[in-house]
C-alpha positions in Angstrom: -26.0 -198.4 -310.5 -26.6 -201.5 -312.6 -28.5 -204.7 -312.1 -26.4 -207.7 -311.2 -27.3 -211.5 -311.3 -30.7 -212.3 -309.9 -31.8 -208.7 -309.9 -29.3 -207.6 -307.2 -27.9 -204.1 -307.5 -24.2 -204.1 -308.4 -22.2 -200.9 -307.6 -20.3 -199.0 -310.2 -17.2 -198.8 -308.0 -14.9 -200.5 -310.6 -15.8 -197.8 -313.1 -15.7 -194.8 -310.8 -12.4 -193.3 -309.7 -10.9 -189.9 -308.7 -10.4 -188.9 -312.3 -13.9 -189.8 -313.6 -15.0 -186.2 -313.9 -11.7 -185.2 -315.6 -12.1 -188.0 -318.2 -15.7 -186.8 -318.8 -14.4 -183.2 -319.4 -11.8 -184.5 -321.9 -14.5 -186.2 -323.9 -16.8 -183.2 -323.7 -14.2 -180.7 -325.1 -12.3 -183.0 -327.5 -14.6 -186.1 -328.1 -12.1 -188.0 -330.4 -8.7 -187.3 -328.8 -10.3 -187.1 -325.4 -11.7 -190.6 -325.8 -8.1 -192.0 -325.8 -8.6 -191.9 -322.0 -11.3 -194.6 -322.3 -8.7 -197.1 -323.5 -6.6 -196.6 -320.4 -7.0 -198.3 -317.0 -7.7 -196.0 -314.1 -7.3 -197.0 -310.5 -7.5 -195.3 -307.1 -4.4 -196.3 -305.1 -3.6 -194.7 -301.7 -0.5 -196.9 -301.5 1.4 -194.7 -304.0 2.0 -192.1 -301.3 0.2 -189.3 -299.6 1.7 -186.6 -301.7 1.7 -188.5 -305.0 -0.8 -187.3 -307.6 -0.6 -190.2 -310.2 1.7 -193.0 -311.2 1.9 -194.2 -314.8 3.2 -197.7 -315.6 2.4 -197.5 -319.3 -1.0 -199.1 -319.1 -2.6 -198.1 -315.8 -3.0 -194.7 -314.1 -3.0 -195.0 -310.3 -4.3 -191.9 -308.5 -3.2 -191.0 -305.0 -5.2 -189.2 -302.4 -3.6 -185.8 -303.3 -5.1 -186.0 -306.8 -8.7 -185.5 -305.4 -7.7 -182.2 -303.8 -6.9 -180.4 -307.1 -9.3 -178.3 -309.2 -11.1 -179.9 -312.1 -9.1 -178.0 -314.7 -5.8 -179.2 -313.1 -7.1 -182.8 -312.9 -8.1 -182.6 -316.6 -4.7 -181.4 -317.6 -2.9 -184.1 -315.6 -5.1 -186.9 -316.9 -4.6 -185.6 -320.5 -0.8 -185.6 -320.0 -0.7 -189.1 -318.6 -3.0 -190.5 -321.3 -0.8 -189.1 -324.0 2.2 -190.7 -322.3 0.4 -194.0 -322.7 -0.8 -193.3 -326.2 2.8 -192.3 -327.3 4.1 -195.5 -325.6 6.7 -193.6 -323.5 7.1 -196.2 -320.8 7.6 -199.0 -323.3 10.0 -196.8 -325.3 12.0 -196.2 -322.2 12.5 -199.9 -321.8 13.4 -200.3 -325.5 16.0 -197.5 -325.2 17.3 -199.1 -322.1 17.8 -202.4 -324.0 19.8 -200.5 -326.6 22.0 -198.3 -324.5 22.2 -200.3 -321.3 22.0 -197.2 -319.1 19.1 -194.7 -319.4 18.5 -192.0 -316.8 14.8 -192.2 -315.9 14.6 -188.6 -314.6 16.1 -187.2 -317.8 13.9 -189.4 -320.0 10.8 -188.3 -318.0 11.9 -184.7 -318.5 12.0 -185.2 -322.3 8.7 -187.0 -322.4 7.0 -184.4 -320.3 8.4 -181.6 -322.4 6.8 -183.1 -325.6 3.5 -183.8 -324.0 3.0 -180.5 -322.1 3.9 -178.5 -325.2 1.4 -180.5 -327.1 -1.4 -179.6 -324.7 -0.3 -176.0 -324.2 -2.7 -174.5 -326.7 -5.8 -175.6 -324.8 -7.6 -173.2 -322.5 -10.0 -175.6 -320.9 -7.4 -177.5 -319.0 -4.4 -176.6 -316.9 -1.1 -178.2 -317.7 1.5 -179.2 -315.1 3.2 -176.0 -314.1 6.2 -177.9 -312.8 6.9 -179.6 -316.2 9.4 -178.1 -318.6 8.1 -177.3 -322.0 9.8 -178.4 -325.2 10.7 -175.0 -326.4 12.2 -174.1 -323.0 14.3 -177.3 -322.9 15.6 -176.7 -326.4 16.5 -173.0 -325.6 18.0 -173.5 -322.2 19.9 -176.8 -322.8 20.6 -177.0 -326.5 20.6 -173.3 -327.3 17.9 -173.7 -330.0 15.1 -171.1 -330.4 12.1 -172.9 -332.0 8.4 -172.3 -332.0 6.4 -175.1 -330.2 4.5 -176.3 -333.3 7.8 -176.6 -335.3 9.7 -178.3 -332.4 6.9 -180.9 -332.1 7.4 -181.8 -335.8 11.2 -182.2 -335.4 11.8 -184.0 -332.0 10.8 -187.4 -330.7 11.6 -188.6 -327.2 14.5 -190.8 -328.2 16.4 -188.1 -330.2 15.7 -185.5 -327.5 17.0 -187.8 -324.8 20.2 -188.6 -326.8 20.7 -184.9 -327.4 20.7 -183.9 -323.7 22.3 -187.0 -322.1 26.0 -186.3 -322.2 26.8 -188.2 -319.0 30.1 -190.0 -318.9 31.5 -192.8 -316.7 33.0 -191.4 -313.5 36.8 -191.7 -313.0 37.9 -195.1 -311.8 34.7 -196.8 -313.0 35.3 -196.9 -316.8 33.8 -199.9 -318.5 36.6 -202.1 -319.9 36.8 -202.8 -323.6 34.8 -205.9 -324.5 33.0 -206.0 -321.1 29.3 -206.8 -321.7 26.9 -204.0 -320.9 25.0 -204.3 -317.6 21.5 -205.8 -317.4 18.6 -203.4 -317.9 17.1 -204.4 -314.6 16.5 -201.6 -312.2 16.0 -201.1 -308.5 13.0 -199.7 -306.8 14.1 -196.1 -307.6 13.7 -196.8 -311.3 17.2 -195.7 -312.1 19.6 -197.9 -314.1 22.0 -199.9 -312.1 25.0 -198.1 -313.5 23.6 -194.6 -313.4 25.4 -194.0 -310.1 28.7 -194.7 -311.9 28.1 -191.8 -314.4 28.5 -188.1 -314.0 26.5 -185.4 -315.7 28.0 -183.4 -318.6 27.0 -179.8 -319.1 23.8 -180.6 -321.0 22.5 -183.2 -318.6 23.4 -181.0 -315.6 21.5 -178.0 -317.2 18.5 -180.2 -317.9 18.4 -181.7 -314.4 18.6 -178.3 -312.9 15.8 -177.1 -315.2 13.6 -180.0 -314.2 14.5 -180.3 -310.5 10.9 -179.6 -309.4 9.3 -181.9 -312.0 7.2 -184.8 -310.9 8.6 -188.4 -311.0 5.5 -190.2 -312.3 6.6 -192.7 -315.0 7.2 -196.1 -313.4 8.5 -198.5 -316.1 8.9 -201.6 -313.9 10.4 -204.7 -315.6 7.9 -204.9 -318.4 6.5 -208.2 -319.7 5.5 -207.4 -323.3 7.0 -209.6 -326.0 8.4 -207.6 -328.9 5.6 -208.8 -331.1 3.0 -207.6 -328.6 4.7 -204.2 -328.2 4.8 -203.7 -332.0 1.1 -204.5 -332.2 0.3 -202.1 -329.3 2.3 -199.3 -331.0 0.5 -199.8 -334.2 -2.9 -199.8 -332.4 -2.2 -196.6 -330.4 -0.8 -194.8 -333.5 -4.0 -195.5 -335.4 -6.1 -194.3 -332.4 -4.1 -191.1 -332.1 -4.2 -190.3 -335.8 -8.0 -191.0 -336.0 -8.6 -188.9 -332.9 -6.6 -186.0 -334.2 -8.4 -186.0 -337.6 -11.8 -186.3 -335.9 -11.4 -183.3 -333.6 -9.6 -181.0 -336.0 -8.9 -177.7 -334.3 -10.3 -179.0 -331.0 -7.8 -181.9 -330.9 -5.6 -182.3 -327.8 -2.7 -182.5 -330.1 -1.2 -179.3 -331.3 0.3 -180.9 -334.4 0.9 -184.4 -335.8 3.9 -185.2 -333.6 7.2 -186.6 -334.7 6.8 -188.5 -331.4 4.0 -190.8 -332.6 4.5 -194.5 -331.7 6.7 -196.1 -334.3 5.5 -199.3 -336.0 8.5 -201.5 -336.3 8.6 -205.3 -336.9 10.7 -206.8 -334.0 13.9 -208.6 -335.0 12.6 -211.8 -333.4 9.7 -211.9 -335.8 12.0 -211.2 -338.8 14.4 -213.9 -337.7 11.6 -216.5 -337.5 10.2 -215.5 -340.8 13.5 -215.6 -342.7 14.7 -218.8 -341.1 11.4 -220.5 -341.6 11.8 -219.9 -345.4 15.3 -221.2 -345.4 14.6 -224.3 -343.3 11.3 -225.3 -345.0 11.5 -228.7 -346.7 12.5 -228.4 -350.3 10.8 -230.8 -352.8 12.2 -232.3 -356.0 10.8 -234.6 -358.6 11.1 -238.3 -357.7 11.0 -240.9 -360.6 10.8 -243.7 -358.0 7.3 -242.8 -357.0 4.2 -241.8 -359.1 2.2 -238.7 -358.4 -1.2 -238.9 -356.6 -3.0 -237.8 -359.8 -1.4 -240.6 -361.7 -2.6 -243.2 -359.2 -6.1 -241.7 -359.1 -6.5 -241.7 -363.0 -5.3 -245.3 -363.3 -8.6 -246.7 -362.1 -10.6 -244.7 -364.6 -8.9 -246.0 -367.8 -10.4 -248.8 -369.8 -8.5 -252.2 -369.9 -5.3 -252.2 -371.9 -4.7 -248.5 -371.7 -1.9 -246.8 -369.7 -1.2 -243.2 -368.8 2.3 -241.7 -369.3 4.2 -241.9 -366.1 3.9 -238.8 -363.9 6.6 -238.6 -361.2 5.8 -237.5 -357.7 7.6 -235.3 -355.3 10.0 -236.1 -352.4 11.9 -234.0 -349.9 15.5 -233.4 -350.8 16.7 -233.6 -347.1 15.4 -235.7 -344.2 16.6 -233.1 -341.7 17.1 -229.3 -342.2 20.4 -227.9 -341.1 21.2 -224.4 -339.8 24.7 -223.0 -339.7 25.3 -220.4 -337.0 28.6 -218.5 -337.2 29.7 -216.3 -334.3 32.3 -213.7 -334.4 33.8 -213.5 -330.9 36.2 -210.6 -331.8 33.2 -208.2 -331.4 31.3 -207.4 -328.2 27.7 -208.6 -327.7 25.5 -207.7 -324.7 24.9 -210.8 -322.5 21.1 -210.1 -322.4 20.9 -209.8 -326.2 22.9 -213.0 -326.7 20.5 -214.8 -324.4 17.5 -213.6 -326.3 19.1 -214.5 -329.6 20.0 -218.0 -328.3 16.4 -218.6 -327.1 15.0 -217.6 -330.5 17.3 -219.9 -332.4 16.6 -222.8 -330.0 12.8 -222.3 -330.5 13.2 -222.0 -334.3 15.3 -225.2 -334.7 12.9 -227.1 -332.4 9.9 -225.9 -334.4 11.4 -226.9 -337.7 13.2 -230.0 -336.4 16.5 -228.6 -337.7 19.9 -229.5 -336.5 22.4 -226.6 -335.8 26.1 -226.4 -336.3 27.7 -223.6 -334.4 31.0 -222.3 -335.6 32.9 -219.9 -333.3 35.9 -217.9 -334.3 37.5 -214.6 -335.3 40.2 -214.6 -337.9 40.2 -218.4 -337.7 37.8 -221.2 -336.6 38.1 -221.7 -332.8 35.5 -224.4 -332.3 32.7 -226.3 -334.0 29.7 -227.5 -332.0 26.7 -229.6 -333.1 23.3 -229.4 -331.5 20.1 -231.5 -331.9 16.9 -229.5 -332.7 16.0 -227.1 -329.9 19.2 -227.8 -327.9 21.5 -225.0 -328.9 22.7 -222.8 -326.0 25.0 -219.8 -326.7 25.1 -218.2 -323.3 28.5 -219.7 -322.4 30.3 -218.1 -325.4 32.7 -215.3 -324.4 33.2 -212.2 -326.6 36.7 -210.7 -326.1 36.2 -207.7 -328.4 38.8 -205.7 -330.4 40.5 -208.6 -332.2 41.1 -209.2 -335.9 38.2 -210.6 -337.9 38.1 -212.6 -341.1 34.7 -214.0 -342.1 36.1 -216.4 -344.8 37.4 -219.2 -342.5 34.1 -219.4 -340.7 32.1 -219.3 -344.0 34.3 -222.1 -345.5 33.8 -224.3 -342.5 30.1 -223.8 -342.7 30.1 -224.7 -346.3 31.5 -228.1 -345.4 28.3 -229.0 -343.5 26.0 -228.0 -346.5 23.4 -226.1 -344.4 20.1 -224.8 -345.8 20.7 -221.3 -344.4 23.3 -219.6 -342.3 23.2 -216.9 -339.6 26.4 -214.8 -338.8 26.4 -213.0 -335.5 29.0 -210.2 -335.9 29.7 -206.5 -335.9 30.5 -206.7 -339.7 34.0 -205.3 -339.3 36.1 -207.6 -341.4 36.7 -209.1 -344.9 34.7 -211.8 -346.5 36.6 -213.2 -349.5 34.6 -216.4 -349.6 30.9 -216.5 -350.7 29.2 -219.7 -349.6 26.7 -221.8 -351.5 23.9 -221.1 -348.9 22.0 -217.9 -348.1 23.5 -215.8 -345.3 21.7 -213.6 -342.8 24.0 -211.2 -340.9 22.7 -210.5 -337.4 24.2 -207.2 -336.2 23.8 -205.5 -332.8 22.2 -202.0 -332.9 25.5 -200.1 -332.3 26.9 -201.5 -335.6 23.7 -201.1 -337.7 25.4 -198.7 -340.2 27.8 -201.4 -341.3 26.9 -203.0 -344.6 27.2 -206.8 -345.3 29.4 -208.0 -348.2 26.5 -210.1 -349.4 23.2 -211.6 -348.1 20.8 -209.8 -345.9 21.3 -207.8 -342.7 19.2 -208.1 -339.5 19.6 -205.5 -336.8 19.2 -206.8 -333.2 18.0 -204.2 -330.7 
């Protein structure tokens, strides 16, 4: 109990929940790594279902009524498992992978995430891990045919590479995605499965993995997610530091068996890189102006005795009244509609912030259209990508040169020749699936 305003007694209900004793046990046995649970929100929620133990949305653990009926060791193991899911950013990484691939099977992803976390906790005798979860070494042996010790496997596999290795699902007959057709939105229904998962059938690996984990709990609930890429990058950096400090502080008593390959990755979002690079290119450029004196020249004039004059010191002036951005779009490739919308919104915000006009050049092996936009007014969502056609970057680059931009952005898959090198810096914006392609010049920015 604590004292509230005016001396009243305020209950500790907001700080007491069904997992309170389990969190205390984590901190007692592994003070540094166990304290990761103190950074997590814990809530009792009977609405999750009578038989549900816990739900994890990436930031908050919601405990059902069935959680309170377990032993303390079992509670401790379950809380440790869910806390590590949050610390390793598994829910956010599911959403990121979904943005990349368009279709990610939540049950297979949860199976991979559980395999890594449960194998990490398997060396501790003061808690009981989830008996229904499949361990990493078992998953590797039964699905991929690899025999590996748990500690070694944890140093080799992260959740994304493990998921890609076991997900061999293919579109079912009659529902093949047509070439050039944009990938589906990453929005999901209440079941948490991707909208197109019903149109895909399991291959031998996915079938074996699903059979192996048929009794596993469905406890990760990604939802739609509201984090901006910049916020998620900062959260990943923060949790990575907490995990590393906790592991070093506990030593052999750490909840982590080894420093995992699955630690949260610290990656600067492409949105932030785009803003930084375009800000430099669109910033006002100054040059010497002999038509106006410098401020120091004017200030010194009043200090000179009569009849004396200083040598003229020219001032500075902006080279251009309005900055200009050239955006070249290769419509022969295929760009996800959601990615194009995010890219368009970023460019509109950047041109508005820097009061820059935009010239948009659309084409493939020739220029198809040229559009001009006032600052902050560009909208690319109506552009259609047909995919699979011939591409020649030179005509679009020559057309952009005519408008003398400060910087240019080329949205393309980088599959084509570029025999013309313009007089302005070029930033090649490339979707994730074409990230291995190298630009002919300039800098590459991978969009994911």
